[in-house]
N, C-alpha and C positions, 0 to 999 in steps of 0.2 A: 341626400345632400341638402343641407340647409342653405337658403339664400338670404341675403340681407334685404329687408323690405325698403321701400322708398316712396317718397312723395314728390310730386311736382306741384308747385303752388304759385299763386299770383298775389302780390301785394299792391295796394294802391293808396293814394292820398285821399283826404276827405272829400275832395272835389271830383275824384275819379277821372283825372286828366292825365295821370302818369301811371305806368304799370311796370312792375318788376317781376320777372319769371325766375324762380329758383328751384332748387332740388335739395332734398335732405333725406336722411334716414330716420330722423326724429323730428317730426313736425312741431310738436309742442315746444321743444327746446329751441328750435331755430326761430320760431315766431317770437318767443320770449327774447332771444338775442336781438332781433330786429327792433322790437318796441323799446328795448333798453339801450339802443344805440351801440350794440356790439356786433351788428350785422354788417352788411355791405355799405360802402361809402355812398353808393348811388341811393340806397334806401334812406340813409341819413340826410343826404343833400335835399332830396325831394319829399321828405317826411311821409314815406310810404309805410304807414303803420297799420293799415287795415288789410286783413286777409279776406280776399273776395272770392277766391277759388282754390281748390286743391283736388288732386287725384291721387289715389293710393295704388301702389304696384307691389306685387309679391317680390319682385327683384329690382334692386336699385339700378341695375343697368337699363331696365325698361324706363324707369323714371328719368334717368339721365338722357336717354334718347328722346323722350317726350319733351324735356326741357329744351333741348337743342332745336327741336321742331318748332315749339312755341316761340322761342326767341327770334325766329325768322318770320313770324307772322306779322301782318299789318295790325295796327292798333284796332281797327274796326273788327277784324277777325277775332282778336282777343276779347273785345267787349261782347261780341255775339256769343262766344263760348261761355264767358262768365254768366251772361244773362240766360243761357239755356238751362242752367241749374240754380242760378241766384238772380232772378228777374229784377229785383230791386237793388242789386249790387250792394247788399248790406255787409257789414263786417261780420265775419264768421268766427272770430277769435273766441266768442262765447261758447262755441261748440267744442272747444278744446280744453284740456286740463292745464291751464297756465298757472 
């Protein structure tokens, strides 16, 4: 049986003061939507155009469960998670095929 893959990701503004947690089956396309103002209203409102964190899952249902978990986290917990793999909290969009 084939499963649909998934990603959980975190977007931020250039000052790293606001964060958005999302889920998608196509990370490249979803990030492109966000940076071209076709994504969430929250992302547009707070100019959350930098991809600072993402996780890959073999099954989209696992990515959805992780998104729900991260959305309930405190801001400091999210920052610590991001810094565990991206210590400088730099924009990771360059790692993708946009």
